[in-house]
C-alpha positions, -999 to +999 in steps of 0.1 A: -081-017-057-114-034-048-100-047-015-085-013-007-119+003-015-139-022+005-115-019+035-124+018+039-160+014+025-153+044+002-145+051-034-107+049-039-106+083-056-118+099-023-090+083-003-054+096+001-019+088+012-030+084+049-054+057+040-028+040+018-004+039+048-032+026+071-040-001+046-003-011+043-001-015+080-033-036+079-016-059+054+014-062+076-008-070+106-025-097+085+010-112+081+008-113+043+040-118+024+062-088+015+058-096-022+020-093-018+023-060+001+047-046-025+025-057-054-005-040-037+017-009-032+025-009-070-012-010-078-019+018-054+010+039-068-003+034-104-038+043-094-029+075-076+000+085-098-012+076-133-050+071-132-058+100-109-028+121-120-016+128-084+022+128-091+030+140-055+015+107-042+042+086-058+068+100-034+046+094-004+035+058-011+065+038-002+074+001-006+077-022+023+110-038+033+113-072+050+130-068+083+164-083+086+167-114+107+194-123+131+215-153+121+209-185+140+237-204+156 
């Protein structure tokens, strides 16, 4: 949560789903592993859904899926 907050230079309780999506795209651009991105997503979902009580956010914060690769011959 601290990295998420520092990225936007704002308190995380003032941020919403649009910022979460922008942060997820930032993590993908940084070429971090999908496990790291999904772990971050779990933390964000917990923060918004449980800590802040925004249950509608749980449906809008989605997990990343690793793109399928074509087989090599």
